PDB file of N, H, CA, C and O in Angstrom:
ATOM      1  N   MET A   1      -8.281 -14.174  -1.559  1.00  0.00           N
ATOM      2  CA  MET A   1      -6.593 -14.644   0.142  1.00  0.00           C
ATOM      3  C   MET A   1      -7.019 -13.318   0.870  1.00  0.00           C
ATOM      4  O   MET A   1      -7.363 -12.147   0.711  1.00  0.00           O
ATOM      5  N   LYS A   2      -6.680 -14.603   2.041  1.00  0.00           N
ATOM      6  H   LYS A   2      -6.401 -15.555   2.170  1.00  0.00           H
ATOM      7  CA  LYS A   2      -7.081 -13.435   3.126  1.00  0.00           C
ATOM      8  C   LYS A   2      -6.552 -13.538   4.540  1.00  0.00           C
ATOM      9  O   LYS A   2      -6.503 -14.448   5.368  1.00  0.00           O
ATOM     10  N   ILE A   3      -6.166 -12.238   4.510  1.00  0.00           N
ATOM     11  H   ILE A   3      -6.207 -11.500   3.837  1.00  0.00           H
ATOM     12  CA  ILE A   3      -4.608 -11.599   5.634  1.00  0.00           C
ATOM     13  C   ILE A   3      -4.876 -11.879   6.652  1.00  0.00           C
ATOM     14  O   ILE A   3      -5.802 -11.189   7.077  1.00  0.00           O
ATOM     15  N   PRO A   4      -4.313 -13.007   7.715  1.00  0.00           N
ATOM     16  CA  PRO A   4      -4.925 -13.348   8.987  1.00  0.00           C
ATOM     17  C   PRO A   4      -4.421 -11.603   9.781  1.00  0.00           C
ATOM     18  O   PRO A   4      -3.452 -10.846   9.744  1.00  0.00           O
ATOM     19  N   LYS A   5      -5.625 -11.656  10.362  1.00  0.00           N
ATOM     20  H   LYS A   5      -6.412 -12.271  10.392  1.00  0.00           H
ATOM     21  CA  LYS A   5      -5.904 -10.046  11.764  1.00  0.00           C
ATOM     22  C   LYS A   5      -4.390 -10.172  12.007  1.00  0.00           C
ATOM     23  O   LYS A   5      -3.550  -9.313  11.737  1.00  0.00           O
ATOM     24  N   SER A   6      -4.156 -11.481  12.608  1.00  0.00           N
ATOM     25  H   SER A   6      -4.839 -12.178  12.828  1.00  0.00           H
ATOM     26  CA  SER A   6      -2.873 -10.741  13.834  1.00  0.00           C
ATOM     27  C   SER A   6      -2.039 -10.109  12.458  1.00  0.00           C
ATOM     28  O   SER A   6      -1.034  -9.680  13.026  1.00  0.00           O
ATOM     29  N   LEU A   7      -1.973 -10.002  11.968  1.00  0.00           N
ATOM     30  H   LEU A   7      -2.789 -10.351  11.507  1.00  0.00           H
ATOM     31  CA  LEU A   7      -0.733  -9.350  11.020  1.00  0.00           C
ATOM     32  C   LEU A   7      -1.172  -7.784  10.984  1.00  0.00           C
ATOM     33  O   LEU A   7      -0.239  -7.016  10.750  1.00  0.00           O
ATOM     34  N   LEU A   8      -2.184  -7.317  11.140  1.00  0.00           N
ATOM     35  H   LEU A   8      -2.942  -7.941  11.330  1.00  0.00           H
ATOM     36  CA  LEU A   8      -2.360  -5.847  11.248  1.00  0.00           C
ATOM     37  C   LEU A   8      -2.774  -5.396  12.090  1.00  0.00           C
ATOM     38  O   LEU A   8      -2.900  -4.188  12.291  1.00  0.00           O
ATOM     39  N   ILE A   9      -3.260  -6.805  13.183  1.00  0.00           N
ATOM     40  H   ILE A   9      -3.157  -7.786  13.020  1.00  0.00           H
ATOM     41  CA  ILE A   9      -3.238  -5.773  14.316  1.00  0.00           C
ATOM     42  C   ILE A   9      -2.174  -5.544  15.623  1.00  0.00           C
ATOM     43  O   ILE A   9      -2.113  -4.573  16.378  1.00  0.00           O
ATOM     44  N   ASP A  10      -1.278  -6.909  15.620  1.00  0.00           N
ATOM     45  H   ASP A  10      -1.328  -7.698  15.007  1.00  0.00           H
ATOM     46  CA  ASP A  10       0.079  -7.288  16.501  1.00  0.00           C
ATOM     47  C   ASP A  10       1.023  -5.969  16.153  1.00  0.00           C
ATOM     48  O   ASP A  10       1.097  -6.095  14.931  1.00  0.00           O
ATOM     49  N   PRO A  11       1.787  -4.784  16.474  1.00  0.00           N
ATOM     50  CA  PRO A  11       2.529  -4.003  15.925  1.00  0.00           C
ATOM     51  C   PRO A  11       3.957  -5.061  15.754  1.00  0.00           C
ATOM     52  O   PRO A  11       4.543  -5.112  14.672  1.00  0.00           O
ATOM     53  N   GLU A  12       4.383  -5.820  16.868  1.00  0.00           N
ATOM     54  H   GLU A  12       3.906  -5.779  17.746  1.00  0.00           H
ATOM     55  CA  GLU A  12       5.616  -6.611  15.975  1.00  0.00           C
ATOM     56  C   GLU A  12       5.012  -7.620  14.950  1.00  0.00           C
ATOM     57  O   GLU A  12       5.909  -8.456  14.840  1.00  0.00           O
ATOM     58  N   ARG A  13       4.036  -7.984  14.181  1.00  0.00           N
ATOM     59  H   ARG A  13       3.307  -7.305  14.270  1.00  0.00           H
ATOM     60  CA  ARG A  13       3.989  -8.478  12.741  1.00  0.00           C
ATOM     61  C   ARG A  13       3.501  -8.003  12.210  1.00  0.00           C
ATOM     62  O   ARG A  13       3.034  -8.771  11.369  1.00  0.00           O
ATOM     63  N   ASN A  14       3.006  -6.491  11.954  1.00  0.00           N
ATOM     64  H   ASN A  14       3.385  -5.867  12.637  1.00  0.00           H
ATOM     65  CA  ASN A  14       3.061  -5.949  11.054  1.00  0.00           C
ATOM     66  C   ASN A  14       3.379  -5.373  10.302  1.00  0.00           C
ATOM     67  O   ASN A  14       2.587  -4.784   9.567  1.00  0.00           O
ATOM     68  N   ALA A  15       4.899  -5.292  10.147  1.00  0.00           N
ATOM     69  H   ALA A  15       5.542  -5.771  10.744  1.00  0.00           H
ATOM     70  CA  ALA A  15       6.245  -4.861  10.101  1.00  0.00           C
ATOM     71  C   ALA A  15       5.884  -4.733   7.871  1.00  0.00           C
ATOM     72  O   ALA A  15       6.102  -3.772   7.134  1.00  0.00           O
ATOM     73  N   VAL A  16       5.324  -6.089   7.525  1.00  0.00           N
ATOM     74  H   VAL A  16       5.146  -6.870   8.124  1.00  0.00           H
ATOM     75  CA  VAL A  16       6.265  -6.107   6.521  1.00  0.00           C
ATOM     76  C   VAL A  16       4.859  -5.474   5.735  1.00  0.00           C
ATOM     77  O   VAL A  16       4.930  -4.702   4.779  1.00  0.00           O
ATOM     78  N   TYR A  17       3.472  -6.004   6.387  1.00  0.00           N
ATOM     79  H   TYR A  17       3.415  -6.631   7.163  1.00  0.00           H
ATOM     80  CA  TYR A  17       1.913  -5.266   5.324  1.00  0.00           C
ATOM     81  C   TYR A  17       2.813  -3.407   5.453  1.00  0.00           C
ATOM     82  O   TYR A  17       2.978  -2.669   4.483  1.00  0.00           O
ATOM     83  N   GLY A  18       3.237  -3.086   6.902  1.00  0.00           N
ATOM     84  H   GLY A  18       3.103  -3.686   7.691  1.00  0.00           H
ATOM     85  CA  GLY A  18       3.637  -1.551   6.691  1.00  0.00           C
ATOM     86  C   GLY A  18       3.756  -1.247   5.574  1.00  0.00           C
ATOM     87  O   GLY A  18       3.006  -0.587   4.854  1.00  0.00           O
ATOM     88  N   THR A  19       5.539  -2.122   5.198  1.00  0.00           N
ATOM     89  H   THR A  19       6.148  -2.658   5.782  1.00  0.00           H
ATOM     90  CA  THR A  19       6.393  -1.253   4.771  1.00  0.00           C
ATOM     91  C   THR A  19       5.756  -1.424   3.078  1.00  0.00           C
ATOM     92  O   THR A  19       6.033  -0.727   2.102  1.00  0.00           O
ATOM     93  N   PHE A  20       4.793  -2.647   3.173  1.00  0.00           N
ATOM     94  H   PHE A  20       4.568  -3.214   3.966  1.00  0.00           H
ATOM     95  CA  PHE A  20       4.295  -2.970   1.581  1.00  0.00           C
ATOM     96  C   PHE A  20       3.535  -1.489   1.047  1.00  0.00           C
ATOM     97  O   PHE A  20       3.636  -0.742   0.075  1.00  0.00           O
ATOM     98  N   ALA A  21       2.770  -1.556   2.230  1.00  0.00           N
ATOM     99  H   ALA A  21       2.688  -2.163   3.021  1.00  0.00           H
ATOM    100  CA  ALA A  21       1.788   0.096   2.110  1.00  0.00           C
ATOM    101  C   ALA A  21       2.480   1.053   1.702  1.00  0.00           C
ATOM    102  O   ALA A  21       2.404   1.694   0.653  1.00  0.00           O
ATOM    103  N   VAL A  22       3.523   1.177   3.018  1.00  0.00           N
ATOM    104  H   VAL A  22       3.584   0.656   3.869  1.00  0.00           H
ATOM    105  CA  VAL A  22       4.362   2.663   2.411  1.00  0.00           C
ATOM    106  C   VAL A  22       4.853   2.690   0.937  1.00  0.00           C
ATOM    107  O   VAL A  22       4.582   3.657   0.224  1.00  0.00           O
ATOM    108  N   ALA A  23       5.470   1.789   0.542  1.00  0.00           N
ATOM    109  H   ALA A  23       5.690   1.004   1.121  1.00  0.00           H
ATOM    110  CA  ALA A  23       5.962   1.405  -1.177  1.00  0.00           C
ATOM    111  C   ALA A  23       5.069   1.746  -1.128  1.00  0.00           C
ATOM    112  O   ALA A  23       4.922   2.852  -0.609  1.00  0.00           O
ATOM    113  N   ILE A  24       3.969   1.066  -1.602  1.00  0.00           N
ATOM    114  H   ILE A  24       4.088   0.167  -2.024  1.00  0.00           H
ATOM    115  CA  ILE A  24       3.392   1.223  -2.828  1.00  0.00           C
ATOM    116  C   ILE A  24       2.771   2.592  -2.777  1.00  0.00           C
ATOM    117  O   ILE A  24       2.573   2.979  -3.928  1.00  0.00           O
ATOM    118  N   SER A  25       2.270   3.745  -1.595  1.00  0.00           N
ATOM    119  H   SER A  25       2.431   3.430  -0.660  1.00  0.00           H
ATOM    120  CA  SER A  25       1.555   4.944  -1.599  1.00  0.00           C
ATOM    121  C   SER A  25       2.534   6.284  -1.881  1.00  0.00           C
ATOM    122  O   SER A  25       2.190   7.439  -2.135  1.00  0.00           O
ATOM    123  N   VAL A  26       4.066   5.629  -1.725  1.00  0.00           N
ATOM    124  H   VAL A  26       4.346   4.691  -1.519  1.00  0.00           H
ATOM    125  CA  VAL A  26       5.352   6.270  -2.255  1.00  0.00           C
ATOM    126  C   VAL A  26       5.449   6.270  -3.482  1.00  0.00           C
ATOM    127  O   VAL A  26       5.833   7.192  -4.201  1.00  0.00           O
ATOM    128  N   PHE A  27       5.093   5.197  -3.784  1.00  0.00           N
ATOM    129  H   PHE A  27       4.782   4.447  -3.201  1.00  0.00           H
ATOM    130  CA  PHE A  27       5.055   4.928  -5.693  1.00  0.00           C
ATOM    131  C   PHE A  27       4.179   5.621  -6.313  1.00  0.00           C
ATOM    132  O   PHE A  27       4.464   6.460  -7.169  1.00  0.00           O
ATOM    133  N   ALA A  28       2.288   5.153  -5.701  1.00  0.00           N
ATOM    134  H   ALA A  28       2.057   4.472  -5.006  1.00  0.00           H
ATOM    135  CA  ALA A  28       2.181   5.965  -6.825  1.00  0.00           C
ATOM    136  C   ALA A  28       1.286   7.256  -6.440  1.00  0.00           C
ATOM    137  O   ALA A  28       0.202   7.692  -6.828  1.00  0.00           O
ATOM    138  N   PHE A  29       1.972   7.542  -5.766  1.00  0.00           N
ATOM    139  H   PHE A  29       2.853   7.188  -5.450  1.00  0.00           H
ATOM    140  CA  PHE A  29       2.587   9.853  -5.537  1.00  0.00           C
ATOM    141  C   PHE A  29       3.758  10.042  -6.308  1.00  0.00           C
ATOM    142  O   PHE A  29       4.248  11.030  -6.856  1.00  0.00           O
ATOM    143  N   ALA A  30       4.136   8.668  -6.200  1.00  0.00           N
ATOM    144  H   ALA A  30       3.738   7.866  -5.755  1.00  0.00           H
ATOM    145  CA  ALA A  30       5.632   9.627  -6.929  1.00  0.00           C
ATOM    146  C   ALA A  30       5.456   9.600  -8.594  1.00  0.00           C
ATOM    147  O   ALA A  30       5.777  10.600  -9.236  1.00  0.00           O
ATOM    148  N   TYR A  31       4.941   8.433  -9.250  1.00  0.00           N
ATOM    149  H   TYR A  31       4.680   7.620  -8.729  1.00  0.00           H
ATOM    150  CA  TYR A  31       4.911   8.883 -10.280  1.00  0.00           C
ATOM    151  C   TYR A  31       3.879   9.018 -10.797  1.00  0.00           C
ATOM    152  O   TYR A  31       4.037   9.419 -11.950  1.00  0.00           O
ATOM    153  N   SER A  32       2.415   8.825 -10.412  1.00  0.00           N
ATOM    154  H   SER A  32       2.287   8.499  -9.475  1.00  0.00           H
ATOM    155  CA  SER A  32       1.300  10.559 -10.438  1.00  0.00           C
ATOM    156  C   SER A  32       1.076  10.823 -11.714  1.00  0.00           C
ATOM    157  O   SER A  32       0.240  10.436 -12.531  1.00  0.00           O
ATOM    158  N   THR A  33       2.193  11.731 -11.746  1.00  0.00           N
ATOM    159  H   THR A  33       2.872  12.045 -11.083  1.00  0.00           H
ATOM    160  CA  THR A  33       2.203  12.329 -13.111  1.00  0.00           C
ATOM    161  C   THR A  33       2.732  12.242 -13.987  1.00  0.00           C
ATOM    162  O   THR A  33       3.063  13.005 -14.895  1.00  0.00           O
ATOM    163  N   ASN A  34       2.899  10.861 -13.671  1.00  0.00           N
ATOM    164  H   ASN A  34       2.630  10.241 -12.934  1.00  0.00           H
ATOM    165  CA  ASN A  34       3.810   9.622 -15.548  1.00  0.00           C
ATOM    166  C   ASN A  34       2.802   9.325 -15.830  1.00  0.00           C
ATOM    167  O   ASN A  34       2.620   9.332 -17.047  1.00  0.00           O
ATOM    168  N   PHE A  35       1.493   8.871 -14.886  1.00  0.00           N
ATOM    169  H   PHE A  35       1.641   8.865 -13.897  1.00  0.00           H
ATOM    170  CA  PHE A  35       0.702   7.495 -14.993  1.00  0.00           C
ATOM    171  C   PHE A  35      -0.345   7.927 -15.559  1.00  0.00           C
ATOM    172  O   PHE A  35      -1.024   7.568 -16.521  1.00  0.00           O
ATOM    173  N   GLY A  36      -0.390   9.189 -14.427  1.00  0.00           N
ATOM    174  H   GLY A  36       0.162   9.481 -13.646  1.00  0.00           H
ATOM    175  CA  GLY A  36      -2.490  10.504 -14.644  1.00  0.00           C
ATOM    176  C   GLY A  36      -2.751   9.010 -13.652  1.00  0.00           C
ATOM    177  O   GLY A  36      -2.257   7.987 -13.178  1.00  0.00           O
ATOM    178  N   LYS A  37      -4.078   9.959 -13.829  1.00  0.00           N
ATOM    179  H   LYS A  37      -4.479  10.790 -14.214  1.00  0.00           H
ATOM    180  CA  LYS A  37      -5.368   9.439 -12.683  1.00  0.00           C
ATOM    181  C   LYS A  37      -5.615   8.019 -12.568  1.00  0.00           C
ATOM    182  O   LYS A  37      -6.322   7.541 -11.681  1.00  0.00           O
ATOM    183  N   VAL A  38      -4.846   7.123 -13.757  1.00  0.00           N
ATOM    184  H   VAL A  38      -4.272   7.510 -14.478  1.00  0.00           H
ATOM    185  CA  VAL A  38      -5.566   5.775 -13.209  1.00  0.00           C
ATOM    186  C   VAL A  38      -4.963   5.550 -12.397  1.00  0.00           C
ATOM    187  O   VAL A  38      -5.666   5.217 -11.443  1.00  0.00           O
ATOM    188  N   LEU A  39      -3.697   5.529 -12.129  1.00  0.00           N
ATOM    189  H   LEU A  39      -3.125   5.800 -12.904  1.00  0.00           H
ATOM    190  CA  LEU A  39      -3.082   5.286 -11.270  1.00  0.00           C
ATOM    191  C   LEU A  39      -3.218   4.983 -10.213  1.00  0.00           C
ATOM    192  O   LEU A  39      -3.137   4.015  -9.457  1.00  0.00           O
ATOM    193  N   ILE A  40      -3.688   7.034 -10.293  1.00  0.00           N
ATOM    194  H   ILE A  40      -3.754   7.821 -10.907  1.00  0.00           H
ATOM    195  CA  ILE A  40      -4.525   7.095  -8.497  1.00  0.00           C
ATOM    196  C   ILE A  40      -5.611   6.664  -8.332  1.00  0.00           C
ATOM    197  O   ILE A  40      -5.923   6.539  -7.148  1.00  0.00           O
ATOM    198  N   LEU A  41      -6.511   6.306  -9.227  1.00  0.00           N
ATOM    199  H   LEU A  41      -6.258   6.407 -10.189  1.00  0.00           H
ATOM    200  CA  LEU A  41      -7.941   5.521  -9.006  1.00  0.00           C
ATOM    201  C   LEU A  41      -7.403   4.546  -8.576  1.00  0.00           C
ATOM    202  O   LEU A  41      -7.351   4.447  -7.350  1.00  0.00           O
ATOM    203  N   ALA A  42      -6.726   3.326  -9.529  1.00  0.00           N
ATOM    204  H   ALA A  42      -6.768   3.407 -10.525  1.00  0.00           H
ATOM    205  CA  ALA A  42      -6.114   2.039  -8.828  1.00  0.00           C
ATOM    206  C   ALA A  42      -5.629   1.490  -7.505  1.00  0.00           C
ATOM    207  O   ALA A  42      -5.644   0.345  -7.053  1.00  0.00           O
ATOM    208  N   TYR A  43      -5.011   3.128  -6.808  1.00  0.00           N
ATOM    209  H   TYR A  43      -4.999   4.058  -7.175  1.00  0.00           H
ATOM    210  CA  TYR A  43      -4.786   3.096  -5.937  1.00  0.00           C
ATOM    211  C   TYR A  43      -5.621   3.196  -4.398  1.00  0.00           C
ATOM    212  O   TYR A  43      -5.398   2.851  -3.237  1.00  0.00           O
ATOM    213  N   TYR A  44      -6.557   3.789  -5.053  1.00  0.00           N
ATOM    214  H   TYR A  44      -6.739   4.069  -5.996  1.00  0.00           H
ATOM    215  CA  TYR A  44      -7.485   3.643  -4.242  1.00  0.00           C
ATOM    216  C   TYR A  44      -8.700   2.839  -3.814  1.00  0.00           C
ATOM    217  O   TYR A  44      -9.444   2.804  -2.834  1.00  0.00           O
ATOM    218  N   ALA A  45      -8.514   1.892  -5.561  1.00  0.00           N
ATOM    219  H   ALA A  45      -7.910   1.921  -6.357  1.00  0.00           H
ATOM    220  CA  ALA A  45      -9.143   0.861  -6.250  1.00  0.00           C
ATOM    221  C   ALA A  45      -9.305  -0.191  -4.702  1.00  0.00           C
ATOM    222  O   ALA A  45      -9.836  -1.300  -4.761  1.00  0.00           O
TER     223      ALA A  45
END
């Protein structure tokens, strides 16, 4: 799957991508104590 470059560069169009990225990072670090190192490794992979 290719993400169009305009979705990442254009500030008016990258809100969905930014929201998704922030939500995933908050989830990963909030539940890292429950799921351990595997979740953090998957996050950075």
